[in-house]
C-alpha positions in Angstrom: 24.3 -14.0 14.4 24.9 -15.6 17.8 22.6 -18.3 19.0 21.6 -18.4 22.6 20.3 -21.1 24.9 18.5 -21.2 28.2 20.1 -23.6 30.7 18.1 -25.2 33.4 20.3 -27.0 36.0 18.9 -29.0 39.0 21.6 -29.5 41.6 22.0 -30.7 45.2 21.4 -28.1 47.8 24.4 -25.9 48.7 26.4 -26.2 45.5 24.5 -24.0 43.1 26.5 -20.9 43.9 29.8 -22.6 43.3 28.5 -24.2 40.1 27.3 -20.8 38.9 30.7 -19.3 39.6 32.3 -22.1 37.6 30.0 -21.3 34.7 31.0 -17.7 35.0 34.6 -18.7 34.8 33.8 -20.4 31.5 32.1 -17.3 30.1 28.5 -17.5 31.3 27.2 -13.9 32.0 25.5 -15.0 35.3 22.3 -16.7 36.3 19.5 -17.0 38.9 19.3 -19.6 41.7 16.0 -20.8 43.1 15.1 -23.2 45.8 13.2 -26.4 44.9 12.6 -30.1 45.8 13.4 -33.1 43.8 11.0 -36.1 44.2 12.0 -39.7 43.7 10.4 -42.4 41.6 11.1 -45.0 44.3 7.9 -46.2 46.0 10.0 -47.3 49.0 11.4 -43.8 49.6 8.0 -42.3 49.0 6.5 -44.7 51.6 9.2 -43.8 54.2 8.8 -40.1 53.5 12.4 -39.8 52.2 11.4 -39.1 48.6 11.8 -35.3 48.8 15.4 -33.9 48.5 16.1 -30.2 48.7 17.5 -28.9 45.5 18.6 -25.7 43.8 17.8 -24.7 40.3 20.1 -22.5 38.2 18.4 -20.6 35.3 20.9 -19.0 33.0 21.2 -17.8 29.4 24.4 -18.0 27.4 25.7 -18.0 23.9 25.5 -21.6 22.4 29.2 -22.0 21.9 30.0 -20.8 25.5 27.4 -23.0 27.1 28.2 -26.1 25.2 31.9 -25.8 25.9 31.3 -25.2 29.6 28.9 -28.1 30.1 31.2 -30.5 28.2 34.2 -29.5 30.2 32.4 -30.0 33.5 30.9 -33.3 32.5 34.3 -34.7 31.3 36.2 -33.4 34.3 36.0 -36.2 36.9 36.6 -33.9 39.8 34.0 -31.3 38.8 31.5 -34.0 37.8 31.8 -35.6 41.2 31.4 -32.3 42.9 28.4 -31.1 41.0 25.7 -33.8 40.8 22.5 -33.1 39.1 20.5 -33.0 35.8 20.0 -30.3 33.2 18.3 -29.2 30.1 19.2 -26.9 27.3 16.4 -24.9 25.6 16.9 -22.8 22.4 15.8 -19.3 23.1 13.5 -19.3 20.0 11.5 -22.0 21.6 10.5 -19.7 24.4 8.5 -17.5 22.0 4.8 -18.3 21.9 4.8 -20.8 24.7 1.2 -21.2 26.0 -1.3 -23.4 27.7 -1.7 -26.9 26.4 -4.9 -28.8 26.5 -5.2 -32.5 25.8 -4.0 -32.4 22.2 -0.7 -33.9 21.2 2.3 -31.7 22.1 4.5 -33.1 19.3 5.6 -30.7 16.6 5.9 -31.6 13.0 9.4 -31.7 11.7 10.7 -31.6 15.3 14.0 -33.5 15.7 14.4 -32.8 19.4 14.0 -36.0 21.5 13.6 -34.5 24.9 11.1 -32.2 26.6 10.7 -30.1 29.7 7.2 -30.2 31.1 6.0 -27.4 33.4 2.8 -28.1 35.4 1.3 -25.4 37.6 -1.4 -26.7 40.0 -3.1 -25.7 43.2 -1.1 -26.1 46.4 -1.0 -29.7 47.7 -1.4 -31.3 44.3 2.3 -31.3 43.2 2.9 -34.7 44.8 -0.1 -36.1 42.9 1.4 -34.6 39.7 4.7 -36.4 40.3 3.0 -39.7 41.1 0.9 -39.6 37.9 4.0 -38.6 35.9 6.1 -41.4 37.3 3.4 -43.9 36.6 3.5 -42.7 33.1 7.3 -43.2 32.9 8.9 -40.1 34.3 11.8 -40.6 36.8 10.5 -37.9 39.1 10.0 -34.1 39.1 11.3 -30.9 40.6 8.8 -29.0 42.7 9.1 -25.2 42.9 6.9 -23.4 45.6 5.0 -20.6 44.0 5.2 -18.6 47.2 9.0 -18.2 46.8 11.0 -15.9 44.6 11.8 -18.8 42.4 8.3 -18.8 40.9 8.7 -15.2 40.0 11.8 -16.1 38.0 10.0 -18.9 36.2 7.1 -16.6 35.5 9.4 -13.9 34.1 11.2 -16.3 31.8 8.1 -18.1 30.5 5.5 -15.3 30.5 3.1 -17.0 33.0 1.5 -15.8 36.2 1.7 -17.8 39.4 -0.3 -17.2 42.7 0.9 -18.0 46.2 -1.5 -21.0 46.5 0.1 -22.6 43.4 3.0 -25.1 43.0 5.1 -25.6 39.9 6.4 -29.0 38.9 9.2 -29.3 36.3 9.8 -32.7 34.6 12.6 -33.4 32.2 11.6 -36.4 30.1 12.0 -38.2 26.8 9.7 -37.2 23.9 8.0 -40.6 23.6 6.5 -40.4 27.1 5.6 -36.7 27.1 2.2 -37.1 25.6 1.3 -39.8 28.1 2.4 -37.6 31.0 0.5 -34.6 29.8 -2.6 -36.5 29.0 -2.7 -38.5 32.3 -2.0 -35.4 34.5 -4.6 -33.4 32.5 -7.3 -36.0 32.8 -6.6 -37.4 36.3 -6.4 -34.0 37.9 -9.3 -32.5 35.9 -7.3 -29.6 34.6 -10.1 -28.9 32.1 -11.9 -27.1 34.9 -11.3 -23.4 35.5 -8.5 -22.3 37.8 -7.2 -25.8 38.4 -3.9 -25.8 36.5 -1.8 -25.1 33.4 0.5 -27.4 31.5 3.1 -26.3 28.9 5.9 -28.2 27.2 9.1 -26.9 25.8 11.5 -28.7 23.5 14.9 -29.4 25.1 17.8 -29.2 22.7 19.8 -31.4 25.0 19.3 -33.1 28.4 22.2 -34.4 30.5 23.4 -35.6 33.8 26.1 -33.6 35.4 27.6 -36.9 36.6 27.1 -40.5 35.6 24.7 -41.3 38.4 22.5 -38.4 37.5 22.0 -39.7 34.0 19.7 -42.3 35.5 17.3 -39.6 36.7 16.6 -38.2 33.2 
């Protein structure tokens, strides 16, 4: 029985279509591209208002052997790696079953050997920047903000079985397992997500996280 993975790839604006075509050339069946913004951890760039970069996110599902082979080839090809800068996460499809809201309890799973997580935080419009600031203070290197008004949020909702409203924002953070609890706890408590209709947090195991080029590895 074939194993399938979900691939989340965050790339610079304008290259997602070409990257997706490259994935198709390696056997990927296709994918969906959504618009987003990547925020920086640097306090200086945040102060100067230069912390938000326009990004594109590719969401695709592929057989494990096809996906692993394609990503490895792209990472090891200097020309392709230089052309496609970004970060990514690989999520086993099985881990998408039963994903739900997380309260303040620990998100670690017993017997889990995966060392990276993808944290999704859905909050009221205008709070995404606060989420990123809290998360970076907890050790994250930044976050990718998806506007819930756009079609991208509908794609996220379809994949993860959640509902988003126009006045919401979605923050996606790829991080190491050891800081995930702290990020979730701090965001939950500091933004008061225990109150009704304030926000939702859910965390998914990432089988693998990677930088599509050497510089991007610093962002994970």
